[in-house]
C-alpha positions as CSV (number, residue, x, y, z in Angstrom):
1,X,106.4,152.5,120.4
2,X,103.5,154.8,119.6
3,X,103.3,158.0,121.7
4,X,100.7,157.0,124.4
5,X,99.8,160.1,126.3
6,X,96.9,158.4,128.2
7,X,98.0,155.0,129.3
8,X,97.1,152.5,132.2
9,X,98.5,149.2,133.2
10,X,96.5,146.6,135.2
11,X,98.2,143.8,137.1
12,X,96.1,140.8,138.2
13,X,97.5,139.1,141.2
14,X,96.3,136.3,143.3
15,X,94.5,138.5,145.8
16,X,94.6,142.1,144.4
17,X,94.1,143.6,141.1
18,X,96.2,146.8,140.7
19,X,95.9,149.7,138.4
20,X,98.4,152.5,137.7
21,X,98.1,155.0,134.7
22,X,98.6,158.4,133.4
23,X,95.6,160.4,132.0
24,X,96.2,163.9,130.8
25,X,99.6,163.7,132.7
26,X,97.8,163.0,135.9
27,X,98.9,159.9,137.8
28,X,95.9,157.6,138.6
29,X,95.9,154.5,141.1
30,X,93.5,151.9,142.0
31,X,93.5,148.6,143.9
32,X,90.6,146.1,144.2
33,X,90.3,142.5,145.1
34,X,90.8,140.0,142.3
35,X,87.8,138.0,141.1
36,X,89.2,134.6,140.5
37,X,86.2,133.1,138.8
38,X,86.2,135.9,136.2
39,X,89.4,138.0,136.4
40,X,88.0,140.6,134.0
41,X,85.5,141.7,136.5
42,X,88.3,142.8,138.8
43,X,89.8,144.6,136.0
44,X,86.5,146.4,135.4
45,X,86.3,147.3,139.1
46,X,89.8,148.7,139.2
47,X,89.1,150.8,136.1
48,X,85.8,152.1,137.8
49,X,87.6,152.9,141.1
50,X,90.3,154.9,139.0
51,X,87.5,157.0,137.3
52,X,89.4,156.8,134.0
53,X,87.5,157.6,131.0
54,X,88.4,154.7,128.7
55,X,87.3,156.6,125.6
56,X,90.2,159.0,126.3
57,X,92.9,156.1,126.7
58,X,95.5,155.3,123.9
59,X,96.9,152.2,125.4
60,X,96.0,149.5,127.8
61,X,98.9,147.4,129.3
62,X,98.0,144.2,131.0
63,X,99.6,141.5,133.1
64,X,98.1,138.2,134.4
65,X,98.7,135.1,136.0
66,X,96.1,133.2,134.1
67,X,98.6,131.3,131.9
68,X,100.8,130.0,134.5
69,X,97.8,129.2,136.9
70,X,96.2,127.2,134.1
71,X,99.2,125.0,134.0
72,X,99.7,124.7,138.0
73,X,95.9,124.0,138.4
74,X,95.9,121.6,135.5
75,X,92.8,123.4,133.9
76,X,94.2,123.6,130.4
77,X,92.5,122.6,127.2
78,X,92.2,118.9,126.0
79,X,95.4,118.8,123.9
80,X,97.1,116.5,121.4
81,X,100.5,116.3,120.3
82,X,101.6,115.6,116.6
83,X,105.3,114.5,116.3
84,X,107.5,112.5,114.1
85,X,107.0,108.9,113.9
86,X,109.1,107.1,116.6
87,X,109.4,110.1,118.9
88,X,106.0,110.5,120.7
89,X,107.5,109.4,124.0
90,X,110.3,112.0,124.0
91,X,107.8,114.3,125.8
92,X,107.4,111.8,128.6
93,X,110.9,110.4,128.8
94,X,112.3,114.0,129.2
95,X,115.7,114.3,130.8
96,X,117.6,111.6,132.7
97,X,118.8,113.9,135.6
98,X,117.4,113.3,139.2
99,X,117.2,116.9,140.7
100,X,116.3,115.5,144.1
101,X,118.6,112.5,144.4
102,X,117.9,111.6,148.0
103,X,114.1,112.1,147.9
104,X,112.5,108.7,148.1
105,X,109.1,110.2,146.9
106,X,110.6,112.0,144.0
107,X,108.4,111.9,140.9
108,X,109.3,113.0,137.3
109,X,107.4,115.7,135.6
110,X,104.0,114.5,134.6
111,X,103.1,115.1,130.9
112,X,100.2,117.5,130.3
113,X,99.2,115.3,127.4
114,X,98.5,111.6,128.1
115,X,99.9,109.1,125.7
116,X,96.7,108.2,124.0
117,X,96.7,111.8,122.8
118,X,100.2,111.8,121.4
119,X,100.3,110.9,117.7
120,X,103.1,110.0,115.3
121,X,103.2,111.4,111.7
122,X,105.1,109.8,108.9
123,X,107.7,112.5,108.0
124,X,111.3,113.1,108.8
125,X,114.2,115.7,108.3
126,X,117.7,115.4,109.1
127,X,119.5,117.9,111.3
128,X,120.3,120.0,108.3
129,X,116.7,120.4,107.4
130,X,116.7,118.2,104.5
131,X,113.7,116.0,103.7
132,X,114.1,112.2,104.3
133,X,110.5,111.4,104.5
134,X,107.9,113.6,102.9
135,X,104.8,114.6,104.7
136,X,101.5,113.4,103.2
137,X,98.7,115.9,103.3
138,X,96.1,113.0,103.4
139,X,97.6,111.8,106.5
140,X,97.3,115.1,108.3
141,X,93.6,115.5,107.2
142,X,92.8,111.9,108.3
143,X,94.3,112.7,111.8
144,X,92.5,115.9,112.1
145,X,89.2,114.1,111.7
146,X,90.4,111.6,114.4
147,X,91.3,114.5,116.7
148,X,87.8,116.1,116.3
149,X,86.2,112.7,117.0
150,X,88.1,112.5,120.3
151,X,87.0,116.2,121.5
152,X,90.4,117.7,121.1
153,X,90.4,121.4,121.6
154,X,94.1,122.2,121.0
155,X,97.0,120.7,119.2
156,X,100.8,121.0,119.5
157,X,102.9,120.2,116.3
158,X,106.5,119.5,117.0
159,X,108.3,117.6,114.3
160,X,112.0,116.5,114.6
161,X,114.5,119.2,113.3
162,X,111.6,121.5,112.5
163,X,114.0,124.3,113.9
164,X,116.1,123.7,110.9
165,X,113.4,123.5,108.3
166,X,109.6,124.4,109.2
167,X,108.2,123.2,105.9
168,X,106.5,120.1,107.3
169,X,105.1,121.9,110.2
170,X,103.8,124.7,108.0
171,X,102.0,122.4,105.9
172,X,100.4,120.4,108.7
173,X,99.5,123.7,110.4
174,X,97.8,125.2,107.3
175,X,95.8,122.0,106.7
176,X,94.5,121.7,110.2
177,X,93.7,125.5,110.5
178,X,91.8,125.4,107.2
179,X,89.7,122.1,107.9
180,X,89.1,122.9,111.7
181,X,89.1,126.8,112.3
182,X,88.1,126.3,115.9
183,X,91.0,124.1,116.7
184,X,93.8,126.0,118.5
185,X,97.1,124.9,116.7
186,X,100.6,125.5,117.9
187,X,103.6,125.0,115.6
188,X,106.9,124.6,117.5
189,X,108.9,126.7,115.1
190,X,106.5,129.6,115.5
191,X,107.3,129.6,119.3
192,X,111.0,128.2,119.4
193,X,113.4,127.8,116.5
194,X,115.9,126.0,118.7
195,X,117.3,122.5,119.1
196,X,116.7,120.2,122.2
197,X,113.8,118.2,121.4
198,X,112.4,117.6,124.9
199,X,112.4,121.3,125.9
200,X,111.1,122.4,122.4
201,X,108.3,119.8,122.7
202,X,107.4,120.9,126.2
203,X,107.3,124.7,125.2
204,X,105.1,123.9,122.4
205,X,102.8,121.7,124.4
206,X,102.5,124.6,127.1
207,X,101.5,127.0,124.5
208,X,98.7,124.7,123.1
209,X,97.5,123.6,126.7
210,X,96.9,127.2,127.9
211,X,96.1,128.7,124.5
212,X,92.2,128.2,124.3
213,X,91.7,129.5,127.9
214,X,94.0,132.5,127.7
215,X,92.8,133.4,124.2
216,X,89.1,133.3,125.4
217,X,90.0,135.5,128.4
218,X,91.8,138.0,126.4
219,X,89.2,138.2,123.6
220,X,86.5,138.7,126.4
221,X,88.6,141.4,128.3
222,X,89.0,143.1,124.9
223,X,85.3,143.0,124.2
224,X,84.6,144.2,127.7
225,X,87.0,147.2,127.3
226,X,85.5,148.0,123.9
227,X,82.0,147.9,125.4
228,X,83.1,150.4,128.0
229,X,84.2,152.8,125.2
230,X,88.0,151.8,124.8
231,X,89.3,152.0,121.2
232,X,93.1,152.2,122.0
233,X,95.9,149.5,121.6
234,X,96.1,146.7,124.1
235,X,99.5,145.3,125.0
236,X,100.3,142.3,127.2
237,X,103.3,141.9,129.4
238,X,105.7,139.2,128.3
239,X,107.8,137.1,130.6
240,X,111.1,138.5,129.1
241,X,110.3,142.0,130.6
242,X,108.8,143.5,127.4
243,X,105.3,143.7,126.0
244,X,103.6,142.4,123.0
245,X,100.4,143.0,121.1
246,X,97.0,141.3,121.9
247,X,97.3,139.3,118.6
248,X,100.7,137.9,119.6
249,X,99.5,137.2,123.1
250,X,96.5,135.1,121.8
251,X,98.9,133.2,119.6
252,X,101.8,132.9,121.9
253,X,100.3,132.7,125.4
254,X,103.2,130.7,126.8
255,X,105.2,134.0,126.6
256,X,103.1,135.6,129.3
257,X,103.6,132.8,132.0
258,X,105.2,135.4,134.3
259,X,103.7,138.5,132.7
260,X,102.6,140.2,136.1
261,X,105.7,139.6,138.3
262,X,108.4,140.7,135.9
263,X,106.9,144.2,135.5
264,X,107.7,144.9,139.0
265,X,111.3,143.9,138.6
266,X,111.6,146.2,135.6
267,X,110.6,149.1,137.7
268,X,112.9,147.9,140.6
269,X,115.8,147.9,138.0
270,X,114.9,151.8,137.3
271,X,114.9,152.5,141.0
272,X,118.3,150.8,141.4
273,X,119.8,153.0,138.5
274,X,118.1,156.2,140.0
275,X,119.7,155.5,143.5
276,X,123.1,154.3,142.1
277,X,123.0,150.6,143.3
278,X,125.0,148.3,140.9
279,X,123.7,145.2,142.6
280,X,120.1,144.8,143.9
281,X,117.6,142.1,144.7
282,X,114.1,142.7,143.7
283,X,111.5,141.4,146.2
284,X,107.9,141.1,145.4
285,X,105.4,139.7,148.0
286,X,101.8,139.6,147.1
287,X,98.8,137.7,148.4
288,X,99.6,134.3,147.0
289,X,103.4,134.2,146.5
290,X,106.8,135.9,147.0
291,X,109.3,136.3,144.2
292,X,113.0,137.5,144.0
293,X,115.2,138.5,141.1
294,X,118.7,139.6,140.9
295,X,119.3,143.1,139.2
296,X,122.7,144.2,137.9
297,X,123.3,147.7,136.6
298,X,119.6,148.2,136.6
299,X,118.9,145.0,134.3
300,X,117.0,142.1,135.9
301,X,118.7,138.9,135.0
302,X,117.3,136.8,132.1
303,X,117.2,133.1,131.9
304,X,116.8,131.3,128.6
305,X,114.6,128.6,130.3
306,X,112.1,128.3,133.1
307,X,110.3,125.4,134.8
308,X,106.6,125.9,135.5
309,X,106.1,124.3,139.0
310,X,109.7,124.1,140.0
311,X,112.8,122.6,138.6
312,X,112.4,119.3,140.3
313,X,109.2,118.1,138.8
314,X,107.9,121.0,136.7
315,X,107.2,121.7,132.9
316,X,110.1,123.1,131.2
317,X,109.8,126.3,129.0
318,X,112.6,127.1,126.7
319,X,111.9,130.8,126.4
320,X,113.8,133.9,127.6
321,X,112.3,135.0,131.0
322,X,113.3,137.3,133.7
323,X,115.0,135.2,136.1
324,X,112.4,134.9,139.1
325,X,112.5,132.5,142.0
326,X,109.0,132.0,143.4
327,X,107.9,130.6,146.6
328,X,104.5,129.9,147.9
329,X,104.5,132.5,150.7
330,X,102.2,135.4,150.4
331,X,99.8,137.5,152.6
332,X,97.0,134.9,151.8
333,X,99.2,131.8,152.7
334,X,97.4,129.6,155.2
335,X,99.0,128.3,158.4
336,X,98.4,124.8,159.1
337,X,99.6,121.7,161.2
338,X,100.7,118.4,159.7
339,X,99.9,115.0,161.2
340,X,102.7,115.4,163.8
341,X,101.8,118.8,164.9
342,X,104.5,120.6,162.8
343,X,103.6,124.1,161.7
344,X,103.6,125.1,158.2
345,X,102.8,128.2,156.0
346,X,101.5,127.7,152.5
347,X,101.7,126.9,149.7
348,X,97.9,126.9,149.7
349,X,96.6,130.4,149.6
350,X,93.3,131.9,150.9
351,X,93.4,133.9,147.5
352,X,91.0,136.8,147.2
353,X,87.9,134.5,147.7
354,X,87.4,134.3,150.5
355,X,90.7,135.7,151.5
356,X,92.3,136.0,155.0
357,X,89.9,135.6,157.9
358,X,90.4,139.4,158.9
359,X,89.0,140.4,155.6
360,X,85.4,139.3,156.9
361,X,84.7,137.6,153.6
362,X,84.0,134.1,154.9
363,X,87.6,132.9,155.3
364,X,88.1,130.3,158.2
365,X,91.8,129.4,158.1
366,X,94.4,131.9,159.5
367,X,97.0,133.4,157.1
368,X,100.1,135.4,157.1
369,X,98.1,138.6,157.0
370,X,96.1,137.6,160.0
371,X,99.3,137.0,161.9
372,X,100.5,140.5,160.9
373,X,97.3,142.1,162.1
374,X,97.5,140.2,165.4
375,X,101.2,141.3,165.8
376,X,100.2,145.0,165.3
377,X,102.2,145.2,162.1
378,X,99.1,146.1,160.0
379,X,96.7,148.8,161.0
380,X,93.1,147.3,160.8
381,X,91.6,150.8,160.3
382,X,94.1,151.9,157.5
383,X,94.2,148.8,155.3
384,X,94.0,149.8,151.7
385,X,94.0,153.4,153.0
386,X,91.0,152.8,155.0
387,X,89.1,151.2,152.3
388,X,88.8,147.8,154.1
389,X,88.4,147.3,157.8
390,X,90.2,144.3,159.1
391,X,88.6,142.0,161.8
392,X,91.2,141.4,164.5
393,X,89.0,139.5,166.8
394,X,88.2,137.1,164.0
395,X,91.8,136.6,163.1
396,X,92.7,135.7,166.7
397,X,89.9,133.3,167.0
398,X,91.0,131.5,163.9
399,X,94.6,131.3,165.0
400,X,93.6,130.2,168.4
401,X,91.6,127.3,167.2
402,X,93.8,126.1,164.4
403,X,97.2,126.7,165.8
404,X,97.6,128.2,169.3
405,X,95.5,125.9,171.4
406,X,96.5,122.6,169.7
407,X,100.3,123.5,170.1
408,X,99.9,124.9,173.6
409,X,101.0,128.3,172.6
410,X,99.6,131.8,173.1
411,X,98.0,133.7,170.1
412,X,100.8,136.1,169.9
413,X,103.4,133.2,169.9
414,X,101.5,131.5,167.2
415,X,101.4,134.6,165.1
416,X,105.1,135.2,165.4
417,X,105.8,131.7,164.5
418,X,103.7,132.0,161.3
419,X,105.6,135.1,160.3
420,X,108.9,133.6,161.0
421,X,108.3,130.4,159.1
422,X,107.0,132.4,156.1
423,X,110.2,134.7,156.4
424,X,112.5,131.7,156.3
425,X,110.7,130.3,153.1
426,X,111.0,133.7,151.4
427,X,114.8,134.0,152.4
428,X,115.4,130.9,150.2
429,X,114.1,132.7,147.2
430,X,116.5,135.6,147.9
431,X,119.3,133.4,148.5
432,X,118.6,131.5,145.2
433,X,119.0,134.7,143.1
434,X,122.0,136.0,145.1
435,X,124.3,133.5,146.9
436,X,123.8,130.7,144.5
437,X,124.6,133.0,141.5
438,X,128.0,134.2,143.2
439,X,126.7,137.5,144.5
440,X,127.4,138.5,148.1
441,X,124.1,139.9,149.6
442,X,126.2,142.1,151.8
443,X,127.1,144.0,148.6
444,X,123.5,144.5,147.4
445,X,120.5,146.3,148.3
446,X,116.9,144.8,148.5
447,X,114.1,146.7,146.7
448,X,110.9,145.6,148.3
449,X,107.4,146.1,146.8
450,X,104.0,144.4,146.5
451,X,101.4,144.7,149.3
452,X,103.3,142.5,151.7
453,X,106.9,143.1,150.6
454,X,107.7,146.1,152.7
455,X,106.2,144.3,155.8
456,X,108.6,141.5,155.8
457,X,111.7,142.9,153.8
458,X,113.5,144.1,156.9
459,X,113.3,140.9,158.6
460,X,114.6,139.2,155.4
461,X,117.5,141.6,155.1
462,X,118.6,140.7,158.7
463,X,118.1,137.0,157.8
464,X,120.4,137.2,154.8
465,X,122.6,140.2,155.8
466,X,121.5,142.6,153.4
467,X,122.5,146.0,154.8
468,X,120.3,148.3,152.7
469,X,116.6,148.1,152.0
470,X,114.7,150.2,149.5
471,X,111.1,150.7,149.6
472,X,110.1,152.5,146.4
473,X,107.3,155.0,145.9
474,X,104.0,153.3,145.4
475,X,105.1,149.8,146.4
476,X,101.6,148.2,146.6
477,X,101.0,148.9,142.9
478,X,104.5,148.6,141.8
479,X,104.1,145.9,139.1
480,X,101.3,147.8,137.6
481,X,103.6,150.9,137.3
482,X,106.3,148.6,135.9
483,X,104.1,148.0,132.8
484,X,104.3,151.5,131.8
485,X,108.1,151.1,131.6
486,X,108.1,147.9,129.5
487,X,109.3,148.2,125.7
488,X,107.7,146.3,122.9
489,X,110.1,143.2,122.8
490,X,110.6,139.9,120.9
491,X,113.3,137.4,121.1
492,X,114.4,135.2,118.1
493,X,116.8,132.2,118.0
494,X,118.4,130.0,115.4
495,X,120.4,126.9,116.0
496,X,123.9,127.1,114.3
497,X,126.2,124.4,115.5
498,X,129.8,125.3,114.6
499,X,133.2,126.0,116.1
500,X,134.2,129.7,117.2
501,X,136.7,131.1,114.8
502,X,136.1,128.5,112.1
503,X,132.3,129.3,111.1
504,X,131.9,130.4,107.6
505,X,131.0,134.1,107.3
506,X,128.4,133.3,104.8
507,X,126.5,131.0,107.5
508,X,126.6,133.6,110.0
509,X,125.1,136.2,107.4
510,X,122.5,133.9,106.4
511,X,121.4,133.1,110.0
512,X,121.4,136.8,110.9
513,X,119.4,137.8,107.8
514,X,116.9,135.3,108.7
515,X,116.7,136.5,112.3
516,X,116.3,140.1,111.0
517,X,113.5,139.0,108.5
518,X,111.5,137.4,111.3
519,X,111.9,140.5,113.4
520,X,110.7,142.7,110.6
521,X,107.7,140.5,110.2
522,X,106.8,140.8,113.8
523,X,107.1,144.4,113.8
524,X,105.1,144.8,110.6
525,X,102.3,142.7,112.4
526,X,102.2,145.1,115.3
527,X,102.5,148.3,113.0
528,X,105.8,149.3,114.5
529,X,108.4,150.9,112.3
530,X,111.7,148.9,111.9
531,X,113.8,152.0,112.1
532,X,112.7,152.6,115.7
533,X,113.7,149.2,116.7
534,X,116.9,148.3,118.7
535,X,118.7,145.2,117.5
536,X,121.0,143.1,119.9
537,X,122.7,140.1,118.7
538,X,124.2,137.3,120.9
539,X,125.5,133.7,120.5
540,X,125.2,130.7,122.8
541,X,128.6,129.4,123.4
542,X,130.0,126.5,125.2
543,X,133.3,124.4,125.6
544,X,133.3,121.4,123.4
545,X,131.8,118.5,125.3
546,X,129.5,120.5,127.4
547,X,125.8,120.2,127.4
548,X,124.7,123.7,128.2
549,X,125.8,127.1,126.8
550,X,126.1,130.7,127.9
551,X,124.8,133.7,125.8
552,X,127.5,136.2,124.9
553,X,126.4,139.6,123.5
554,X,128.0,140.4,120.2
555,X,129.1,143.8,118.9
556,X,130.0,142.4,115.4
557,X,128.5,139.2,114.1
558,X,131.6,138.4,112.1
559,X,133.6,138.2,115.3
560,X,132.2,134.6,115.3
561,X,134.4,133.8,112.4
562,X,138.2,134.7,112.3
563,X,138.5,137.6,114.6
564,X,137.2,135.8,117.7
565,X,139.5,136.7,120.6
566,X,137.0,139.3,122.1
567,X,134.2,136.9,121.9
568,X,136.3,134.1,123.4
569,X,137.6,136.4,126.3
570,X,134.0,137.4,126.9
571,X,132.7,133.8,127.2
572,X,135.6,132.7,129.3
573,X,134.9,135.6,131.9
574,X,131.1,134.7,131.9
575,X,132.0,131.2,132.5
576,X,134.2,132.0,135.4
577,X,131.5,134.2,137.0
578,X,128.9,131.5,136.6
579,X,130.9,128.4,137.5
580,X,134.1,129.6,139.2
581,X,136.4,128.5,136.5
582,X,137.4,129.0,132.8
583,X,139.0,126.4,130.6
584,X,140.7,129.1,128.4
585,X,142.6,126.5,126.3
586,X,139.5,124.5,125.2
587,X,137.7,124.7,121.9
588,X,134.5,126.9,122.2
589,X,131.4,125.8,120.1
590,X,128.8,128.0,118.8
591,X,125.3,126.6,119.6
592,X,122.7,129.3,118.7
593,X,122.5,132.8,117.3
594,X,120.1,135.2,119.1
595,X,118.4,138.4,118.3
596,X,116.6,140.5,120.7
597,X,114.4,143.4,119.3
598,X,112.9,146.0,121.5
599,X,111.1,149.4,120.6
600,X,111.5,151.8,123.5
601,X,108.4,153.7,124.7
602,X,107.9,157.2,123.6
603,X,105.8,158.1,126.9
604,X,108.4,158.4,129.7
605,X,105.9,159.8,132.5
606,X,106.2,156.6,134.5
607,X,110.1,156.8,134.4
608,X,110.1,160.4,135.3
609,X,107.7,159.7,138.3
610,X,110.3,157.4,139.7
611,X,112.9,159.9,139.6
612,X,111.1,163.1,140.3
613,X,111.5,165.3,143.2
614,X,109.3,164.1,146.1
615,X,106.6,166.6,147.4
616,X,105.0,165.5,150.8
617,X,101.4,166.1,151.6
618,X,98.9,165.2,154.3
619,X,98.8,165.1,158.1
620,X,102.2,164.4,159.6
621,X,101.0,163.6,163.0
622,X,102.9,160.8,164.6
623,X,100.8,158.1,166.3
624,X,102.1,155.2,168.5
625,X,101.0,151.5,168.7
626,X,102.1,148.3,170.4
627,X,103.9,146.1,167.8
628,X,105.5,142.7,168.4
629,X,108.9,142.4,166.5
630,X,111.1,139.6,168.0
631,X,109.6,138.8,171.3
632,X,106.0,137.5,171.4
633,X,105.7,138.2,175.1
634,X,106.8,141.7,174.9
635,X,105.2,144.1,172.4
636,X,107.1,147.4,171.7
637,X,105.7,150.9,171.5
638,X,106.3,151.9,167.9
639,X,106.0,155.3,166.1
640,X,103.4,155.2,163.4
641,X,104.1,157.5,160.4
642,X,101.8,158.3,157.4
643,X,104.3,158.0,154.5
644,X,102.9,160.6,152.0
645,X,103.5,163.3,154.7
646,X,107.3,162.5,155.3
647,X,109.3,165.1,153.3
648,X,112.5,164.4,151.4
649,X,115.5,164.2,153.7
650,X,113.4,163.1,156.6
651,X,115.0,160.4,158.9
652,X,113.7,158.3,161.6
653,X,114.9,155.3,163.7
654,X,112.8,152.1,164.5
655,X,110.9,150.7,166.1
656,X,108.3,152.2,163.7
657,X,105.6,151.4,161.1
658,X,105.4,153.7,158.0
659,X,101.8,153.3,156.6
660,X,100.6,154.4,153.2
661,X,97.4,153.7,151.1
662,X,98.5,150.3,149.5
663,X,101.3,149.0,151.7
664,X,103.0,149.0,155.2
665,X,106.7,149.2,155.9
666,X,107.8,147.7,159.3
667,X,111.1,149.2,160.7
668,X,112.7,147.1,163.4
669,X,114.3,148.7,166.5
670,X,117.7,150.2,165.4
671,X,117.0,150.5,161.8
672,X,117.5,153.8,160.3
673,X,115.3,155.3,157.6
674,X,115.9,158.2,155.1
675,X,113.5,159.6,152.6
676,X,115.4,160.1,149.4
677,X,115.0,163.3,147.3
678,X,112.8,161.2,145.0
679,X,110.6,160.0,147.8
680,X,112.0,156.4,148.1
681,X,112.6,155.0,151.6
682,X,116.2,153.9,152.1
683,X,116.6,151.8,155.3
684,X,119.9,151.2,156.9
685,X,119.3,147.8,158.4
686,X,121.0,147.0,161.8
687,X,122.4,143.6,161.3
688,X,123.8,141.2,164.0
689,X,127.4,141.9,165.0
690,X,128.4,138.3,163.8
691,X,127.2,138.8,160.5
692,X,129.0,142.2,159.7
């Protein structure tokens, strides 16, 4: 990747917009409230607060939740689907599984495109890509006029077996793009060259559905940056942990569904490597949601698919994505009572506008942040480094009216109840990326970041029996920092159905050459040299008769042919790790061939920052404050430390609260803290005797 001496990363979250960068080798940081109506305003405000001269910047990295929020809020474009005659209902039929078998109110995923906007086209290929029924240009042109008459803004084209031969999709796309330049056109093979008709259709539809809104946002952001004097390169975080150009992001916005959260997990992986933790769990709690990811050997786990809105009834997206489990528990999550009086927290959030009650911006419903302020875990005078005063009285009044009085509880009991419910919900996400994947939490460390992560992390560690908690430097802006570590990355796939050890070497070579050619084209589009790219091949394998496959890294592509014992052993090992057994005598099938292309970053200042020796600064005066930990009736006198002033090697024992400009770390009684040589907090969590 080009050498970017002056670079900033900006992450737009549900409540705050964070900025981290290096300008003239100096670290710059800013944090401001997100502006939901126009997120670009929050970006501009963060840049203003950082005092960064945009004219001196070489690179602008950006992550945003706009794509995924567009899907979750159902605010996408008016979209049509064009598919092969006889297959327009594939998208609605989906899969026959029932994830929640005992839920009487279970509903299947609802299509983003209604049936009257799904159109059949007379064309047909077979699974080998051979033409059985030719596509007529006149049919596409006539259909284009019909779409315009219906006010369609975006169209997804997904023809049967286009992964094997995209000729018909190319022709249809060319005709529509020429005849209707303002129509956002998505071709399935440009997004995903892989079989599985339902998932490929859904992924294509997702791209088309969010495309116009995301493209409009990115173009406006680019124009705003240019108006402020920026002339450098703009890169967007991808869900796979890499970055892509602005051009690619406008064309493939589905790739940035989780663009903000994954950056923090990339940075967490670097911290795990620096501190020598083989297994770690990245935990990010922001204002709207909390997320968790399993990290092995410093690398966040990657899934080949994802469900926008949850597995049970969400929209499947068949693209590589950092394996994140997300729950609707954040600092802004609203506490509420159901009709029977039961107490709940989230998933509805107060967001940034109006925000928690204590922000004093018009919020009326109590949130997790309000509860933390009431319990003394957050300092009303030091929030955002003193940049925002919190109204404790307003928070108490709101909680009293909405929760405490109706339930016959004290304000403190209600606040602690809200926190415990939120912690329980977040612990489920952590369990999902550890216990459910065969990793014992007792052997892992939790790396907590985000504005709220360090506030709740120690309690989660106790809940799940994680013995070590790490709070990295700059946790409140950690995801923005992670963007400065992300390489350019693109993933390519080709479906190749065959038997391991029996596939023709010519078929392997042909598929690999096709993958490499596609990679070269993407690199060329972004002005990146091919000789700097790192190519990693893999194959999706499965036992014959299985539905799903496992990706297995390949050292030599021809190992798929006659010399396949090493690949066979690797697959059996991975299958045993994932499912607890391996059928070593079964025939193994090849399903897909994959290529991951990355271009490492030349600028390593952010990476050096995470491993650099810590230099403390500022007033190290220790204060005290009453904080409620476990007993709502008994506040504990806790020591209050200012993190920037704590030197490397410093130790302390809870109860304590460690405050810093953009986050707060809560240390329970008996927990022990060590400041690492790099300035990261390493907490030895006191677990219950029965859990050890």
